[in-house]
C-alpha positions as CSV (number, residue, x, y, z in Angstrom):
1,X,0.0,0.0,0.0
2,X,1.2,3.5,-0.8
3,X,0.7,6.4,1.5
4,X,-0.8,9.2,-0.6
5,X,-2.0,11.5,2.2
6,X,-1.6,12.5,5.8
7,X,-4.3,14.0,8.0
8,X,-4.9,15.1,11.6
9,X,-8.2,14.8,13.4
10,X,-9.9,18.2,14.0
11,X,-13.1,17.5,16.0
12,X,-15.3,15.3,13.8
13,X,-13.3,16.2,10.7
14,X,-9.8,15.5,9.2
15,X,-7.5,18.1,7.8
16,X,-4.4,17.3,5.7
17,X,-3.1,16.8,2.2
18,X,-3.2,14.3,-0.7
19,X,-0.3,13.9,-3.1
20,X,-0.2,11.7,-6.2
21,X,1.6,12.1,-9.5
22,X,-1.4,14.0,-10.9
23,X,-2.7,15.7,-7.7
24,X,-1.2,17.8,-4.9
25,X,-3.8,19.3,-2.7
26,X,-4.8,20.4,0.8
27,X,-7.9,18.5,1.7
28,X,-10.6,18.2,4.3
29,X,-12.6,15.1,5.1
30,X,-15.8,16.6,6.6
31,X,-18.4,14.7,8.6
32,X,-21.9,14.9,7.1
33,X,-25.4,13.9,8.2
34,X,-26.4,10.7,6.5
35,X,-29.6,10.8,4.4
36,X,-29.7,7.0,4.0
37,X,-27.9,4.0,5.5
38,X,-25.7,3.7,2.4
39,X,-24.9,7.4,2.1
40,X,-21.3,8.4,3.0
41,X,-20.4,9.5,6.6
42,X,-17.9,12.0,5.2
43,X,-17.3,14.2,2.1
44,X,-13.8,15.0,0.9
45,X,-13.1,18.5,-0.3
46,X,-10.2,20.3,-1.8
47,X,-10.3,24.1,-2.5
48,X,-14.1,24.1,-1.9
49,X,-14.6,21.3,-4.6
50,X,-15.9,17.9,-3.6
51,X,-13.4,15.2,-4.7
52,X,-14.7,12.2,-2.9
53,X,-16.6,10.5,-0.1
54,X,-15.8,8.2,2.9
55,X,-17.6,5.6,4.9
56,X,-16.8,4.6,8.5
57,X,-15.7,1.0,8.8
58,X,-14.0,-1.4,11.3
59,X,-11.3,-4.0,10.7
60,X,-12.4,-7.6,10.2
61,X,-11.5,-8.2,13.9
62,X,-13.8,-5.2,14.7
63,X,-11.0,-3.6,16.7
64,X,-9.7,-0.8,14.5
65,X,-11.9,1.9,13.0
66,X,-10.9,3.4,9.6
67,X,-12.5,5.3,6.8
68,X,-13.1,3.7,3.4
69,X,-12.4,6.6,1.0
70,X,-13.4,6.9,-2.7
71,X,-11.6,9.8,-4.6
72,X,-12.3,10.9,-8.1
73,X,-10.7,13.7,-10.1
74,X,-10.7,14.4,-13.9
75,X,-7.0,13.8,-14.0
76,X,-7.5,10.2,-12.7
77,X,-8.2,7.4,-15.1
78,X,-11.0,6.4,-12.8
79,X,-12.0,6.6,-9.2
80,X,-9.5,5.3,-6.7
81,X,-10.2,3.6,-3.4
82,X,-8.2,4.2,-0.2
83,X,-8.3,3.7,3.5
84,X,-7.7,6.4,6.1
85,X,-6.1,4.7,9.1
86,X,-4.6,5.8,12.3
87,X,-0.8,6.0,11.9
88,X,1.9,4.9,14.4
89,X,3.0,8.5,14.9
90,X,-0.5,9.8,16.0
91,X,-1.7,11.1,12.7
92,X,-3.8,9.5,10.1
93,X,-2.5,8.1,6.8
94,X,-4.4,7.8,3.5
95,X,-3.3,4.5,2.0
96,X,-4.0,3.4,-1.6
97,X,-3.4,0.0,-3.3
98,X,-4.5,-1.5,-6.6
């Protein structure tokens, strides 16, 4: 898995940055009120533009919470799927794998 972002928790939200070959942006993952059970728990914004959504999940053992994140940008070949996990140094890391 490649780390493509780092975030810190700010209340109910996360603030940080996402860096790929095609994208370098400050981003916020903002908590939202769910309209339905399948709706995302968070929306991902960069510069006021929504670039993704995230859903709260727990590891298979049910011990470690994480966010399942879907990002999309016109510069991507398609949507990419990531996980925002709590990192060893106290921050959160956005991890991507094919």
